[in-house]
OpenMM code with the backbone's topology and positions (N, CA, C; nanometers):
from openmm import Vec3, app, unit

residues = "MET LEU SER HIS ARG LYS LEU ALA GLY LEU ALA MET SER LEU GLU GLY LYS ILE LYS LEU LEU GLY ARG THR THR ARG GLU ASN ALA ASP LEU LEU ASP GLN CYS ALA ASP THR PRO ASP ALA GLY LEU ALA VAL ILE MET GLY HIS VAL ILE HIS ASP PHE TYR ASN SER VAL GLU ASP ILE PHE GLU SER ILE ALA GLY THR PHE GLY GLU MET PRO GLU LYS THR ASP ALA TRP HIS LYS ASP LEU LEU ALA SER MET GLY ALA GLU SER PRO ASN TYR HIS PRO ALA ILE ILE SER ASP ASP LEU MET THR THR LEU ASP GLU TYR ARG ASN PHE ARG HIS VAL TYR ARG ASN ARG PRO ALA HIS ALA LEU ILE LEU TYR LEU THR ARG PRO LEU MET GLU LYS ILE PRO ASP THR TYR PHE GLN VAL LYS GLU GLU ILE THR ASP PHE ILE ARG PHE LEU LYS ALA ALA ALA PHE GLU GLN GLN GLU MET THR GLY ILE GLN GLU ASP HIS GLY SER ASP GLY".split()
positions = [
    Vec3(10.0083, 8.0943, 11.2933),
    Vec3(9.9895, 8.0272, 11.1731),
    Vec3(9.8285, 7.9977, 11.1465),
    Vec3(9.7757, 7.9844, 11.0372),
    Vec3(9.6435, 7.9630, 11.0140),
    Vec3(9.6136, 7.8113, 11.0286),
    Vec3(9.4885, 7.7732, 11.0764),
    Vec3(9.4474, 7.6412, 11.0704),
    Vec3(9.4714, 7.5631, 10.9527),
    Vec3(9.4750, 7.4409, 10.9484),
    Vec3(9.4789, 7.3655, 10.8252),
    Vec3(9.3747, 7.3790, 10.7443),
    Vec3(9.2385, 7.3916, 10.8058),
    Vec3(9.1185, 7.4221, 10.7390),
    Vec3(9.1261, 7.5395, 10.6374),
    Vec3(9.1728, 7.6451, 10.7048),
    Vec3(9.1834, 7.7804, 10.6321),
    Vec3(9.2826, 7.7772, 10.5270),
    Vec3(9.3948, 7.7070, 10.5478),
    Vec3(9.5057, 7.7015, 10.4498),
    Vec3(9.4443, 7.6021, 10.3137),
    Vec3(9.3798, 7.5023, 10.3677),
    Vec3(9.3429, 7.4130, 10.2608),
    Vec3(9.2221, 7.4852, 10.1852),
    Vec3(9.1374, 7.5605, 10.2512),
    Vec3(9.0316, 7.6304, 10.1891),
    Vec3(9.0719, 7.7308, 10.1051),
    Vec3(9.1683, 7.8189, 10.1414),
    Vec3(9.2368, 7.9149, 10.0453),
    Vec3(9.2820, 7.8357, 9.9153),
    Vec3(9.3573, 7.7166, 9.9267),
    Vec3(9.4251, 7.6418, 9.8180),
    Vec3(9.3077, 7.6175, 9.7226),
    Vec3(9.1965, 7.5611, 9.7656),
    Vec3(9.0906, 7.5314, 9.6841),
    Vec3(9.0294, 7.6331, 9.6181),
    Vec3(8.9945, 7.7629, 9.6951),
    Vec3(8.9571, 7.8766, 9.6279),
    Vec3(9.0334, 7.9242, 9.5335),
    Vec3(9.1700, 7.9266, 9.5540),
    Vec3(9.2576, 7.9798, 9.4519),
    Vec3(9.2544, 7.8923, 9.3250),
    Vec3(9.2519, 7.7489, 9.3334),
    Vec3(9.2553, 7.6725, 9.2218),
    Vec3(9.1323, 7.6985, 9.1305),
    Vec3(9.0015, 7.7301, 9.2068),
    Vec3(8.8929, 7.7658, 9.1254),
    Vec3(8.9083, 7.9052, 9.0507),
    Vec3(8.9764, 8.0063, 9.1095),
    Vec3(8.9809, 8.1290, 9.0541),
    Vec3(9.0872, 8.1205, 8.9357),
    Vec3(9.1785, 8.0429, 8.9468),
    Vec3(9.2921, 8.0194, 8.8324),
    Vec3(9.2111, 7.9558, 8.7158),
    Vec3(9.1308, 7.8667, 8.7436),
    Vec3(9.0575, 7.7975, 8.6405),
    Vec3(8.9620, 7.8895, 8.5738),
    Vec3(8.9023, 7.9788, 8.6461),
    Vec3(8.8022, 8.0719, 8.5910),
    Vec3(8.8838, 8.1818, 8.4904),
    Vec3(8.9975, 8.2153, 8.5411),
    Vec3(9.0873, 8.3160, 8.4762),
    Vec3(9.1326, 8.2543, 8.3567),
    Vec3(9.1747, 8.1178, 8.3395),
    Vec3(9.2126, 8.0519, 8.2408),
    Vec3(9.1211, 8.0385, 8.1376),
    Vec3(8.9980, 8.0014, 8.1827),
    Vec3(8.8710, 7.9983, 8.0806),
    Vec3(8.8483, 8.1377, 8.0136),
    Vec3(8.8567, 8.2387, 8.0902),
    Vec3(8.8372, 8.3793, 8.0411),
    Vec3(8.9442, 8.4229, 7.9488),
    Vec3(9.0541, 8.3800, 7.9788),
    Vec3(9.1677, 8.4080, 7.8786),
    Vec3(9.1624, 8.3427, 7.7538),
    Vec3(9.1237, 8.2198, 7.7640),
    Vec3(9.0998, 8.1432, 7.6265),
    Vec3(8.9886, 8.1855, 7.5499),
    Vec3(8.8797, 8.2335, 7.6144),
    Vec3(8.7642, 8.2960, 7.5540),
    Vec3(8.8032, 8.4217, 7.4702),
    Vec3(8.8955, 8.4937, 7.5365),
    Vec3(8.9182, 8.6374, 7.4932),
    Vec3(9.0390, 8.6242, 7.3890),
    Vec3(9.0989, 8.5239, 7.3728),
    Vec3(9.2097, 8.5020, 7.2693),
    Vec3(9.1485, 8.5265, 7.1268),
    Vec3(9.0323, 8.4856, 7.0989),
    Vec3(8.9699, 8.5094, 6.9561),
    Vec3(8.9585, 8.6492, 6.9465),
    Vec3(8.9198, 8.7292, 7.0327),
    Vec3(8.9018, 8.8751, 7.0221),
    Vec3(9.0283, 8.9465, 6.9718),
    Vec3(9.1521, 8.8942, 7.0113),
    Vec3(9.2692, 8.9516, 6.9809),
    Vec3(9.2872, 8.9157, 6.8350),
    Vec3(9.2609, 8.8150, 6.7832),
    Vec3(9.2753, 8.7670, 6.6621),
    Vec3(9.1831, 8.8402, 6.5534),
    Vec3(9.0624, 8.8911, 6.5963),
    Vec3(8.9590, 8.9691, 6.5245),
    Vec3(9.0301, 9.1064, 6.5097),
    Vec3(9.0956, 9.1673, 6.6273),
    Vec3(9.1398, 9.2791, 6.6283),
    Vec3(9.2794, 9.3059, 6.5367),
    Vec3(9.3368, 9.2100, 6.5014),
    Vec3(9.4796, 9.2139, 6.4532),
    Vec3(9.4637, 9.2933, 6.3230),
    Vec3(9.3614, 9.2827, 6.2345),
    Vec3(9.3505, 9.3406, 6.1107),
    Vec3(9.2656, 9.4735, 6.1188),
    Vec3(9.2062, 9.4937, 6.2270),
    Vec3(9.1062, 9.6049, 6.2153),
    Vec3(9.1288, 9.7078, 6.3373),
    Vec3(9.1989, 9.8133, 6.3005),
    Vec3(9.2265, 9.9089, 6.3921),
    Vec3(9.1059, 9.9971, 6.4250),
    Vec3(9.0099, 9.9511, 6.5034),
    Vec3(8.8976, 10.0129, 6.5251),
    Vec3(8.8859, 10.0606, 6.6747),
    Vec3(8.8238, 10.1841, 6.6840),
    Vec3(8.8177, 10.2480, 6.8176),
    Vec3(8.7134, 10.1518, 6.8977),
    Vec3(8.6084, 10.1026, 6.8468),
    Vec3(8.5052, 10.0323, 6.9253),
    Vec3(8.5711, 9.8985, 6.9767),
    Vec3(8.6498, 9.8447, 6.8922),
    Vec3(8.7268, 9.7270, 6.9440),
    Vec3(8.8352, 9.7586, 7.0492),
    Vec3(8.8816, 9.8739, 7.0473),
    Vec3(8.9666, 9.9207, 7.1572),
    Vec3(8.9017, 9.9417, 7.2806),
    Vec3(8.7809, 9.9815, 7.2901),
    Vec3(8.6917, 9.9776, 7.4008),
    Vec3(8.6629, 9.8330, 7.4626),
    Vec3(8.6275, 9.7484, 7.3681),
    Vec3(8.6121, 9.6132, 7.4064),
    Vec3(8.7440, 9.5408, 7.4659),
    Vec3(8.8576, 9.5662, 7.3921),
    Vec3(8.9751, 9.5134, 7.4556),
    Vec3(9.0029, 9.5847, 7.5816),
    Vec3(8.9629, 9.7133, 7.6061),
    Vec3(8.9912, 9.7654, 7.7342),
    Vec3(8.9233, 9.7088, 7.8433),
    Vec3(8.8010, 9.6642, 7.8183),
    Vec3(8.7112, 9.5958, 7.9182),
    Vec3(8.7619, 9.4577, 7.9542),
    Vec3(8.8266, 9.3991, 7.8445),
    Vec3(8.8782, 9.2701, 7.8587),
    Vec3(9.0046, 9.2824, 7.9574),
    Vec3(9.0929, 9.3791, 7.9275),
    Vec3(9.2116, 9.4094, 8.0126),
    Vec3(9.1818, 9.4364, 8.1569),
    Vec3(9.0604, 9.5168, 8.1620),
    Vec3(9.0246, 9.5573, 8.3068),
    Vec3(8.9649, 9.4261, 8.3785),
    Vec3(8.8932, 9.3606, 8.3012),
    Vec3(8.8368, 9.2273, 8.3812),
    Vec3(8.9592, 9.1325, 8.4151),
    Vec3(9.0496, 9.1132, 8.3190),
    Vec3(9.1709, 9.0161, 8.3575),
    Vec3(9.2357, 9.0793, 8.4740),
    Vec3(9.2662, 9.2100, 8.4791),
    Vec3(9.3477, 9.2465, 8.6185),
    Vec3(9.2485, 9.2425, 8.7352),
    Vec3(9.1160, 9.2587, 8.7308),
    Vec3(9.0315, 9.2448, 8.8218),
    Vec3(9.0287, 9.1111, 8.8846),
    Vec3(9.0354, 9.0119, 8.8021),
    Vec3(9.0344, 8.8739, 8.8325),
    Vec3(9.1633, 8.8326, 8.9150),
    Vec3(9.2832, 8.8938, 8.8558),
    Vec3(9.3992, 8.8762, 8.9208),
    Vec3(9.4026, 8.9324, 9.0622),
    Vec3(9.3581, 9.0562, 9.0678),
    Vec3(9.3437, 9.1287, 9.1896),
    Vec3(9.2494, 9.0531, 9.2940),
    Vec3(9.1364, 8.9975, 9.2422),
    Vec3(9.0585, 8.9194, 9.3279),
    Vec3(9.1300, 8.8024, 9.4034),
    Vec3(9.2215, 8.7227, 9.3261),
    Vec3(9.3001, 8.6349, 9.3861),
    Vec3(9.4040, 8.6885, 9.4882),
    Vec3(9.4452, 8.7996, 9.4679),
    Vec3(9.5464, 8.8570, 9.5672),
    Vec3(9.4573, 8.9022, 9.6956),
    Vec3(9.3285, 8.9525, 9.6724),
    Vec3(9.2538, 9.0025, 9.7866),
    Vec3(9.2205, 8.8779, 9.8740),
    Vec3(9.1831, 8.7512, 9.8113),
    Vec3(9.1643, 8.6338, 9.8890),
    Vec3(9.2705, 8.5944, 9.9723),
    Vec3(9.4015, 8.6103, 9.9147),
    Vec3(9.5089, 8.5697, 9.9844),
    Vec3(9.5360, 8.6689, 10.1080),
    Vec3(9.5424, 8.8026, 10.0770),
    Vec3(9.5642, 8.9002, 10.1710),
    Vec3(9.4669, 8.9005, 10.2728),
    Vec3(9.3299, 8.8706, 10.2416),
    Vec3(9.2361, 8.8664, 10.3344),
    Vec3(9.2470, 8.7420, 10.4274),
    Vec3(9.2822, 8.6390, 10.3691),
    Vec3(9.2901, 8.5076, 10.4615),
    Vec3(9.3982, 8.5300, 10.5672),
    Vec3(9.5215, 8.5884, 10.5175),
    Vec3(9.6306, 8.6130, 10.6024),
    Vec3(9.6142, 8.7312, 10.6907),
    Vec3(9.5118, 8.8050, 10.6778),
    Vec3(9.4976, 8.9411, 10.7515),
    Vec3(9.5866, 9.0445, 10.7062),
    Vec3(9.6142, 9.0455, 10.5958),
    Vec3(9.7266, 9.1335, 10.5368),
    Vec3(9.6633, 9.2460, 10.4303),
    Vec3(9.5243, 9.2579, 10.4337),
    Vec3(9.4655, 9.3592, 10.3609),
    Vec3(9.5366, 9.4939, 10.3857),
    Vec3(9.5677, 9.5604, 10.2732),
    Vec3(9.6202, 9.6997, 10.2919),
    Vec3(9.5013, 9.7923, 10.3328),
    Vec3(9.5470, 9.9039, 10.3908),
    Vec3(9.4609, 10.0044, 10.4435),
    Vec3(9.4016, 10.0706, 10.3079),
    Vec3(9.2618, 10.0867, 10.3130),
    Vec3(9.1837, 10.1398, 10.2021),
    Vec3(9.2348, 10.2998, 10.1787),
    Vec3(9.3442, 10.3266, 10.1129),
    Vec3(9.3852, 10.4655, 10.0707),
    Vec3(9.3825, 10.4592, 9.9338),
    Vec3(9.4262, 10.5749, 9.8658),
    Vec3(9.4270, 10.5972, 9.7293),
    Vec3(9.5166, 10.4981, 9.6669),
    Vec3(9.6114, 10.4540, 9.7419),
    Vec3(9.7109, 10.3626, 9.6871),
    Vec3(9.6976, 10.2140, 9.7355),
    Vec3(9.5804, 10.1805, 9.7708),
    Vec3(9.5747, 10.0344, 9.8111),
    Vec3(9.5780, 9.9466, 9.7103),
    Vec3(9.5273, 9.9672, 9.5937),
    Vec3(9.5529, 9.8614, 9.4759),
    Vec3(9.7077, 9.8318, 9.4544),
    Vec3(9.7853, 9.9396, 9.4510),
    Vec3(9.9280, 9.9280, 9.4415),
    Vec3(9.9876, 9.8572, 9.5732),
    Vec3(9.9470, 9.8887, 9.6875),
    Vec3(9.9906, 9.8333, 9.7971),
    Vec3(9.9623, 9.6786, 9.7974),
    Vec3(9.8428, 9.6401, 9.7469),
    Vec3(9.8070, 9.5045, 9.7486),
    Vec3(9.8980, 9.4178, 9.6500),
    Vec3(9.9310, 9.4864, 9.5447),
    Vec3(10.0254, 9.4214, 9.4364),
    Vec3(10.1572, 9.4127, 9.4842),
    Vec3(10.2027, 9.5170, 9.5644),
    Vec3(10.3393, 9.5206, 9.6254),
    Vec3(10.3321, 9.4053, 9.7171),
    Vec3(10.2349, 9.3920, 9.8018),
    Vec3(10.2452, 9.2868, 9.9132),
    Vec3(10.2519, 9.1426, 9.8557),
    Vec3(10.2007, 9.1309, 9.7449),
    Vec3(10.2111, 8.9805, 9.6790),
    Vec3(10.3623, 8.9495, 9.6552),
    Vec3(10.4307, 9.0567, 9.6284),
    Vec3(10.5714, 9.0287, 9.5865),
    Vec3(10.6704, 9.0304, 9.7147),
    Vec3(10.6072, 9.0260, 9.8247),
    Vec3(10.6979, 9.0593, 9.9618),
    Vec3(10.6594, 8.9264, 10.0367),
    Vec3(10.7719, 8.8891, 10.1143),
    Vec3(10.7476, 8.7718, 10.1980),
    Vec3(10.6834, 8.8314, 10.3291),
    Vec3(10.5984, 8.7422, 10.3855),
    Vec3(10.5309, 8.7652, 10.5013),
    Vec3(10.5921, 8.6844, 10.6116),
    Vec3(10.6673, 8.7567, 10.7073),
    Vec3(10.7322, 8.6842, 10.8084),
    Vec3(10.6341, 8.6002, 10.8868),
    Vec3(10.6691, 8.4693, 10.9086),
    Vec3(10.5957, 8.3663, 10.9863),
    Vec3(10.4748, 8.3287, 10.9069),
    Vec3(10.4456, 8.3681, 10.8020),
    Vec3(10.3233, 8.3305, 10.7197),
    Vec3(10.3630, 8.2623, 10.5726),
    Vec3(10.4193, 8.3316, 10.4845),
    Vec3(10.4217, 8.2692, 10.3523),
    Vec3(10.5370, 8.3473, 10.2975),
    Vec3(10.6066, 8.2739, 10.1827),
    Vec3(10.6994, 8.3394, 10.0991),
    Vec3(10.6387, 8.4500, 10.0163),
    Vec3(10.7149, 8.5107, 9.9410),
    Vec3(10.6488, 8.6119, 9.8304),
    Vec3(10.5752, 8.5291, 9.7331),
    Vec3(10.4521, 8.5727, 9.6903),
    Vec3(10.3745, 8.4940, 9.6182),
    Vec3(10.4015, 8.5098, 9.4720),
    Vec3(10.4298, 8.6355, 9.4316),
    Vec3(10.4737, 8.6435, 9.2984),
    Vec3(10.6159, 8.6995, 9.2748),
    Vec3(10.6679, 8.6942, 9.1544),
    Vec3(10.8253, 8.7372, 9.1316),
    Vec3(10.8059, 8.9058, 9.0998),
    Vec3(10.9413, 8.9436, 9.1019),
    Vec3(10.9359, 9.0897, 9.0705),
    Vec3(10.8987, 9.1100, 8.9151),
    Vec3(10.9317, 9.0241, 8.8633),
    Vec3(10.8936, 9.0175, 8.6953),
    Vec3(10.7609, 9.0262, 8.6681),
    Vec3(10.6678, 8.9398, 8.7423),
    Vec3(10.5387, 8.9299, 8.7198),
    Vec3(10.4708, 9.0564, 8.7958),
    Vec3(10.5206, 9.1029, 8.9094),
    Vec3(10.4716, 9.2132, 8.9677),
    Vec3(10.4895, 9.3472, 8.8787),
    Vec3(10.5898, 9.3612, 8.7953),
    Vec3(10.6149, 9.4724, 8.7155),
    Vec3(10.5176, 9.4509, 8.5847),
    Vec3(10.4994, 9.3347, 8.5441),
    Vec3(10.3972, 9.3091, 8.4310),
    Vec3(10.2585, 9.3376, 8.4828),
    Vec3(10.2194, 9.2950, 8.6052),
    Vec3(10.0828, 9.3151, 8.6438),
    Vec3(10.0602, 9.4630, 8.6870),
    Vec3(10.1659, 9.5452, 8.7207),
    Vec3(10.1544, 9.6882, 8.7381),
    Vec3(10.1142, 9.7612, 8.6189),
    Vec3(10.1578, 9.7177, 8.5069),
    Vec3(10.1160, 9.7826, 8.3798),
    Vec3(9.9581, 9.7601, 8.3547),
    Vec3(9.9123, 9.6383, 8.4032),
    Vec3(9.7588, 9.6174, 8.3943),
    Vec3(9.6804, 9.7137, 8.5102),
    Vec3(9.7564, 9.7215, 8.6259),
    Vec3(9.6814, 9.7948, 8.7222),
    Vec3(9.6905, 9.9491, 8.6817),
    Vec3(9.7897, 9.9924, 8.6086),
    Vec3(9.7894, 10.1339, 8.5689),
    Vec3(9.6910, 10.1490, 8.4529),
    Vec3(9.6874, 10.0567, 8.3581),
    Vec3(9.5760, 10.0616, 8.2486),
    Vec3(9.4319, 10.0659, 8.3112),
    Vec3(9.4075, 9.9938, 8.4189),
    Vec3(9.2753, 9.9857, 8.4875),
    Vec3(9.2469, 10.1428, 8.5278),
    Vec3(9.3411, 10.1931, 8.5791),
    Vec3(9.3077, 10.3447, 8.6252),
    Vec3(9.2785, 10.4293, 8.5035),
    Vec3(9.3579, 10.4156, 8.3972),
    Vec3(9.3207, 10.4882, 8.2615),
    Vec3(9.1866, 10.4390, 8.2107),
    Vec3(9.1381, 10.3241, 8.2291),
    Vec3(9.0299, 10.2718, 8.1758),
    Vec3(8.8931, 10.3242, 8.2664),
    Vec3(8.9198, 10.3414, 8.3842),
    Vec3(8.8146, 10.3859, 8.4644),
    Vec3(8.8048, 10.5485, 8.4780),
    Vec3(8.8935, 10.6031, 8.4277),
    Vec3(8.8939, 10.7598, 8.4376),
    Vec3(8.9172, 10.8412, 8.3209),
    Vec3(8.9076, 10.7748, 8.2039),
    Vec3(8.9251, 10.8417, 8.0743),
    Vec3(8.7980, 10.8088, 7.9952),
    Vec3(8.7702, 10.9091, 7.9209),
    Vec3(8.6471, 10.8768, 7.8192),
    Vec3(8.6828, 10.7601, 7.7322),
    Vec3(8.5936, 10.6923, 7.6668),
    Vec3(8.5917, 10.5809, 7.5867),
    Vec3(8.7062, 10.6030, 7.4731),
    Vec3(8.6947, 10.7111, 7.4215),
    Vec3(8.7780, 10.7441, 7.2750),
    Vec3(8.9184, 10.7427, 7.3206),
    Vec3(8.9527, 10.7757, 7.4520),
    Vec3(9.0937, 10.7653, 7.4999),
    Vec3(9.1599, 10.6306, 7.5061),
    Vec3(9.0751, 10.5283, 7.4858),
    Vec3(9.1249, 10.3863, 7.4920),
    Vec3(9.1653, 10.3451, 7.3391),
    Vec3(9.2483, 10.4288, 7.2704),
    Vec3(9.2882, 10.3871, 7.1490),
    Vec3(9.3872, 10.2647, 7.1427),
    Vec3(9.3840, 10.2120, 7.0222),
    Vec3(9.4636, 10.0772, 7.0195),
    Vec3(9.5975, 10.0680, 7.0750),
    Vec3(9.6686, 10.1734, 7.0526),
    Vec3(9.8118, 10.1787, 7.1160),
    Vec3(9.8356, 10.1508, 7.2525),
    Vec3(9.7135, 10.1728, 7.3229),
    Vec3(9.7117, 10.1576, 7.4750),
    Vec3(9.6738, 10.0013, 7.4937),
    Vec3(9.5675, 9.9552, 7.4202),
    Vec3(9.5196, 9.8331, 7.4504),
    Vec3(9.5793, 9.7076, 7.3932),
    Vec3(9.6416, 9.7181, 7.2618),
    Vec3(9.6805, 9.6198, 7.1880),
    Vec3(9.7871, 9.5528, 7.2729),
    Vec3(9.9027, 9.6121, 7.3257),
    Vec3(10.0077, 9.5504, 7.3711),
    Vec3(9.9673, 9.4828, 7.4928),
    Vec3(9.8809, 9.5411, 7.5820),
    Vec3(9.8332, 9.4675, 7.7069),
    Vec3(9.7554, 9.3343, 7.6678),
    Vec3(9.6708, 9.3568, 7.5691),
    Vec3(9.5797, 9.2513, 7.5204),
    Vec3(9.6737, 9.1389, 7.4841),
    Vec3(9.7829, 9.1714, 7.3913),
    Vec3(9.8635, 9.0527, 7.3453),
    Vec3(9.9418, 8.9910, 7.4501),
    Vec3(9.9696, 9.0610, 7.5607),
    Vec3(10.0543, 8.9943, 7.6630),
    Vec3(9.9610, 8.9088, 7.7651),
    Vec3(9.8289, 8.9188, 7.7590),
    Vec3(9.7505, 8.8441, 7.8453),
    Vec3(9.7712, 8.7023, 7.8569),
    Vec3(9.7758, 8.6244, 7.7409),
    Vec3(9.8003, 8.4715, 7.7438),
    Vec3(9.9380, 8.4564, 7.8195),
    Vec3(10.0451, 8.5158, 7.7908),
    Vec3(10.1755, 8.4838, 7.8715),
    Vec3(10.1629, 8.5231, 8.0185),
    Vec3(10.1014, 8.6384, 8.0522),
    Vec3(10.0831, 8.6863, 8.1581),
    Vec3(9.9951, 8.5913, 8.2396),
    Vec3(9.8968, 8.5429, 8.1973),
    Vec3(9.8017, 8.4370, 8.2564),
    Vec3(9.8885, 8.3101, 8.2932),
    Vec3(9.9711, 8.2650, 8.1938),
    Vec3(10.0434, 8.1520, 8.2296),
    Vec3(10.1481, 8.1687, 8.3416),
    Vec3(10.1986, 8.2741, 8.3522),
    Vec3(10.2921, 8.3176, 8.4588),
    Vec3(10.2157, 8.3375, 8.5884),
    Vec3(10.1001, 8.4028, 8.5899),
    Vec3(10.0106, 8.3975, 8.7223),
    Vec3(9.9817, 8.2616, 8.7487),
    Vec3(9.9440, 8.1781, 8.6554),
    Vec3(9.8857, 8.0367, 8.6936),
    Vec3(10.0146, 7.9696, 8.7581),
    Vec3(10.1367, 7.9736, 8.6986),
    Vec3(10.2401, 7.9106, 8.7413),
    Vec3(10.2795, 7.9570, 8.8790),
    Vec3(10.2794, 8.0929, 8.9114),
    Vec3(10.3318, 8.1354, 9.0403),
    Vec3(10.2299, 8.1114, 9.1514),
    Vec3(10.1015, 8.1256, 9.1135),
    Vec3(9.9846, 8.1041, 9.2021),
    Vec3(9.9816, 7.9414, 9.2462),
    Vec3(10.0071, 7.8624, 9.1334),
    Vec3(10.0107, 7.7177, 9.1534),
    Vec3(10.1257, 7.6870, 9.2415),
    Vec3(10.2381, 7.7432, 9.2407),
    Vec3(10.3334, 7.7225, 9.3356),
    Vec3(10.2993, 7.7581, 9.4784),
    Vec3(10.2248, 7.8745, 9.4895),
    Vec3(10.1896, 7.9133, 9.6268),
    Vec3(10.0656, 7.8247, 9.6719),
    Vec3(9.9910, 7.7599, 9.5757),
    Vec3(9.8923, 7.6619, 9.6246),
    Vec3(9.9572, 7.5431, 9.6847),
    Vec3(10.0745, 7.5026, 9.6210),
    Vec3(10.1508, 7.3998, 9.6796),
    Vec3(10.2102, 7.4150, 9.8149),
    Vec3(10.2553, 7.5386, 9.8336),
    Vec3(10.2915, 7.5852, 9.9634),
    Vec3(10.1832, 7.5720, 10.0687),
    Vec3(10.0649, 7.6162, 10.0375),
    Vec3(9.9430, 7.6217, 10.1191),
    Vec3(9.9190, 7.4710, 10.1470),
    Vec3(9.9130, 7.3969, 10.0670),
    Vec3(9.8831, 7.2454, 10.0822),
    Vec3(9.9756, 7.1773, 10.1790),
    Vec3(10.1201, 7.2134, 10.1395),
    Vec3(10.2146, 7.1663, 10.2282),
    Vec3(10.1941, 7.2159, 10.3783),
    Vec3(10.1778, 7.3394, 10.3946),
    Vec3(10.1618, 7.4049, 10.5247),
    Vec3(10.0211, 7.3540, 10.5938),
    Vec3(9.9280, 7.3327, 10.5129),
    Vec3(9.7947, 7.2708, 10.5735),
    Vec3(9.8156, 7.1319, 10.6354),
    Vec3(9.9060, 7.0511, 10.5499),
    Vec3(9.9286, 6.9112, 10.5697),
    Vec3(10.0116, 6.9216, 10.7038),
    Vec3(10.1139, 6.9960, 10.7084),
    Vec3(10.2014, 7.0090, 10.8326),
    Vec3(10.1260, 7.0562, 10.9566),
    Vec3(10.0296, 7.1476, 10.9254),
    Vec3(9.9425, 7.2091, 11.0383),
    Vec3(9.8635, 7.1036, 11.0874),
    Vec3(9.8050, 7.0105, 11.0072),
    Vec3(9.7175, 6.9122, 11.0418),
    Vec3(9.8021, 6.8054, 11.1247),
    Vec3(9.9203, 6.7690, 11.0887),
    Vec3(10.0016, 6.6834, 11.1408),
    Vec3(10.0279, 6.7351, 11.2950),
    Vec3(10.0695, 6.8484, 11.3003),
    Vec3(10.1047, 6.9067, 11.4252),
    Vec3(9.9855, 6.9169, 11.5116),
    Vec3(9.8688, 6.9479, 11.4715),
    Vec3(9.7414, 6.9416, 11.5433),
    Vec3(9.6988, 6.8130, 11.5815),
    Vec3(9.7174, 6.7101, 11.5050),
    Vec3(9.7092, 6.5759, 11.5234),
    Vec3(9.7927, 6.5033, 11.6377),
    Vec3(9.9204, 6.5503, 11.6403),
    Vec3(10.0088, 6.5066, 11.7342),
    Vec3(9.9778, 6.5756, 11.8645),
    Vec3(9.9496, 6.7109, 11.8670),
    Vec3(9.9152, 6.7657, 11.9788),
    Vec3(9.8012, 6.7032, 12.0479),
    Vec3(9.6967, 6.6677, 11.9699),
    Vec3(9.5701, 6.6043, 12.0252),
    Vec3(9.6069, 6.4774, 12.0718),
    Vec3(9.6785, 6.3938, 12.0126),
    Vec3(9.7231, 6.2587, 12.0583),
    Vec3(9.7996, 6.2626, 12.1890),
    Vec3(9.8989, 6.3628, 12.1985),
    Vec3(9.9739, 6.3752, 12.3217),
    Vec3(9.8742, 6.4225, 12.4339),
    Vec3(9.7772, 6.5109, 12.4074),
    Vec3(9.6792, 6.5679, 12.5144),
    Vec3(9.5984, 6.4609, 12.5618),
    Vec3(9.5744, 6.3353, 12.4882),
    Vec3(9.4790, 6.2429, 12.5319),
    Vec3(9.5530, 6.1443, 12.6176),
    Vec3(9.6688, 6.1449, 12.6202),
    Vec3(9.7641, 6.0561, 12.6932),
    Vec3(9.7554, 6.0807, 12.8490),
    Vec3(9.7269, 6.1998, 12.8799),
    Vec3(9.7414, 6.2535, 13.0119),
    Vec3(9.6486, 6.1976, 13.1148),
] * unit.nanometer
topology = app.Topology()
chain = topology.addChain("A")
for resn in residues:
    res = topology.addResidue(resn, chain)
    for name in ("N", "CA", "C"):
        topology.addAtom(name, app.Element.getBySymbol(name[0]), res)
């Protein structure tokens, strides 16, 4: 198990990343309102960028978790998919599944879109690709926030338990 300092440090880092993701989500809500009445290819490109950034921010959270626990997937062509899948799986002796199957399915849509965004010309980012994902960002954010917050609670409890165990061991060691 990781030290209480690493667990607490990860919890604090994740709290900051969730706050940043929330601020970005709120700032981009206005963009969706602007796009509601204007089916414009230029706006589709902007929305594509917002969707890309949203998923990158979520993936950054996942990379922090996987990196801290030494569970980063091998850098293959499928590593982004493997990272997402690993967040939905329990890690024996380390932690429970971090996200639900439902959230993993939703986030996989964003991951797939990112591939399209990075590998297609801008005109391919037509509104029918971007609008549904853009509309789901607020709900997806709240689900990410809820599930990562649950994981943060787990980290804090594990850090406290680890600190208590370390304190007990140190106390017993000094009796000798």
